[in-house]
C-alpha positions in Angstrom: 0.0 0.0 0.0 2.8 2.4 0.9 4.6 1.6 -2.4 1.4 2.3 -4.3 1.0 5.7 -2.6 4.7 6.5 -3.3 4.3 5.6 -6.9 1.2 7.7 -7.3 3.0 10.7 -5.9 5.7 10.3 -8.6 3.2 10.4 -11.5 2.5 13.9 -12.8 -0.9 15.3 -11.9 -1.6 16.0 -15.6 -1.2 12.3 -16.4 -3.6 11.3 -13.6 -6.1 13.9 -14.7 -5.8 12.6 -18.3 -6.3 9.0 -17.2 -9.4 10.1 -15.2 -10.8 11.8 -18.3 -10.1 8.8 -20.5 -11.8 6.5 -18.0 -15.0 8.7 -17.9 -15.0 8.8 -21.8 -14.7 5.1 -21.9 -17.6 4.6 -19.5 -19.8 6.9 -21.6 -18.9 5.1 -24.8 -19.8 1.8 -23.2 -23.2 3.1 -22.1 -23.9 4.4 -25.6 -22.7 1.2 -27.2 -24.9 -0.9 -24.9 -28.0 1.2 -25.9 -27.1 0.9 -29.7 -26.7 -2.9 -29.3 -30.2 -3.2 -27.8 -31.8 -1.0 -30.5 -29.9 -2.6 -33.4 -30.0 -6.3 -32.4 -33.2 -6.5 -30.2 -36.3 -8.1 -31.5 -39.1 -5.6 -32.0 -42.3 -6.0 -29.9 -45.3 -3.6 -30.0 -46.9 -2.8 -26.7 -50.2 -1.1 -25.9 -49.9 1.8 -23.5 -52.5 2.7 -20.9 -53.2 5.8 -18.8 -50.8 6.6 -15.9 -51.1 9.1 -13.0 -49.4 12.5 -13.1 -45.7 13.0 -14.0 -42.8 14.6 -12.2 -42.2 18.1 -13.6 -38.6 18.2 -12.5 -37.4 15.7 -15.1 -38.4 17.7 -18.1 -40.9 17.1 -20.8 -41.5 13.4 -21.1 -44.4 11.0 -21.4 -45.0 8.5 -18.6 -45.9 5.1 -20.0 -47.8 2.2 -18.5 -48.4 -1.1 -20.2 -50.9 -3.9 -20.1 -47.9 -6.1 -19.2 -47.1 -3.9 -16.2 -49.6 -5.5 -13.8 -49.8 -9.3 -14.1 -51.0 -12.3 -12.1 -48.0 -14.0 -10.5 -49.2 -17.5 -11.6 -46.8 -20.2 -10.4 -44.7 -17.6 -8.6 -47.5 -16.5 -6.2 -46.5 -17.1 -2.6 -43.0 -18.3 -3.5 -40.0 -16.9 -1.6 -37.7 -14.4 -3.2 -34.2 -13.4 -2.2 -34.6 -9.7 -3.0 -37.2 -7.1 -2.1 -37.6 -6.1 -5.8 -36.8 -9.3 -7.6 -36.0 -9.6 -11.3 -38.6 -11.6 -13.3 -38.9 -12.7 -16.9 -42.2 -12.3 -18.7 -42.9 -14.4 -21.7 -44.7 -12.4 -24.4 -46.5 -13.5 -27.5 -48.3 -11.5 -30.2 -52.1 -11.5 -30.4 -54.2 -11.3 -33.5 -53.5 -7.5 -33.8 -49.7 -7.9 -33.5 -49.6 -6.5 -30.0 -47.5 -8.5 -27.6 -49.3 -9.8 -24.5 -48.0 -11.5 -21.4 -48.2 -15.3 -21.4 -46.5 -16.2 -18.1 -44.1 -14.8 -15.5 -40.9 -16.6 -14.4 -38.2 -16.1 -11.8 -35.5 -17.2 -14.2 -35.1 -17.1 -18.0 -37.1 -19.8 -19.9 -36.9 -21.1 -23.4 -39.1 -19.3 -25.9 -39.9 -20.1 -29.6 -40.5 -17.5 -32.3 -42.6 -15.3 -32.3 -42.5 -15.4 -28.4 -40.1 -13.0 -26.6 -38.8 -13.0 -23.1 -38.6 -9.5 -21.5 -36.8 -8.8 -18.2 -38.4 -6.6 -15.6 -38.2 -5.9 -11.9 -41.1 -6.4 -9.5 -41.9 -3.0 -7.8 -42.6 -4.6 -4.4 -42.9 -8.0 -2.7 -45.6 -9.1 -0.3 -45.0 -8.7 3.4 -42.6 -6.4 5.2 -40.4 -9.2 6.7 -41.0 -12.2 4.5 -40.0 -11.7 0.9 -42.6 -13.5 -1.2 -44.2 -12.9 -4.6 -47.7 -11.4 -4.4 -50.7 -12.9 -6.3 -50.5 -9.8 -8.6 -47.2 -8.3 -9.6 -46.4 -4.7 -10.6 -43.4 -5.0 -13.0 -41.2 -2.2 -14.3 -39.2 -2.8 -17.5 -37.2 0.4 -17.9 -39.7 1.5 -20.6 -41.9 3.6 -18.4 -40.8 7.1 -19.6 -39.9 8.7 -22.9 -38.4 12.1 -23.3 -39.9 14.3 -26.1 -39.3 17.8 -27.4 -40.6 20.5 -25.2 -44.3 21.1 -25.4 -45.2 17.8 -27.1 -45.6 15.7 -24.0 -49.3 16.7 -23.3 -50.4 15.7 -26.9 -48.8 12.2 -26.5 -50.3 11.8 -23.0 -53.7 12.6 -24.4 -53.2 10.0 -27.1 -52.0 7.5 -24.5 -55.1 8.1 -22.4 -57.2 7.4 -25.5 -55.2 4.2 -26.1 -54.0 5.6 -29.5 -50.3 5.5 -28.4 -48.2 2.3 -28.8 -44.6 1.6 -28.2 -42.3 -0.5 -30.3 -39.5 -1.9 -28.0 -36.4 -3.7 -29.0 -35.8 -6.8 -26.8 -32.5 -8.7 -26.7 -32.4 -12.5 -26.1 -31.2 -11.7 -22.5 -34.5 -9.9 -21.9 -33.1 -6.4 -21.7 -35.3 -3.9 -23.6 -35.3 -0.3 -24.8 -37.9 1.9 -26.5 -37.3 2.0 -30.3 -40.2 4.2 -31.5 -43.6 5.6 -30.6 -46.6 4.9 -32.8 -49.6 7.3 -32.8 -52.6 5.7 -34.5 -50.2 3.1 -36.0 -47.9 5.7 -37.5 -44.4 6.4 -36.2 -44.1 9.8 -34.4 -40.7 9.4 -32.7 -37.8 7.2 -33.6 -35.0 6.6 -31.0 -31.6 7.3 -32.5 -28.9 4.7 -32.0 -26.6 7.1 -30.3 
């Protein structure tokens, strides 16, 4: 430890500062590359939105999104113990006759799916009981798709369309279950496309 401190004192501060900047740039590049990978390689699924309560004005102009797949019966998971307070779950989705993906089942671990089914990863918002960690009969699940930033002044229009069930989301989902919003559809027509960068 003493040798490490002595070595760091011999390195010029400009070199340490430059290394810190390079590290931060590398982390930013990794975050962008991860997002690009989801949007480019993920399988597209179309989800129906539904009305959600008011939004937080401090985060800027964005649309709060809720989905039919956000509140699901736990099925076989109901009453089962979980190691975490907000456990990760995997929801098997399949398209209905209209091409909208609906929940088929909820699982505590990844399961095998066959095309056109998709497995999406989410996190349960809460578990039953304060001391015992178990799955409730009904699960509220967040997928990281619950908000979408839009140009200033356009959020209200999209929220009204969402409340009238005219707004749909096309999400890209990787085989690992990670997902990102790819585009918004208003009455079936694209209104916002997420850039890859």
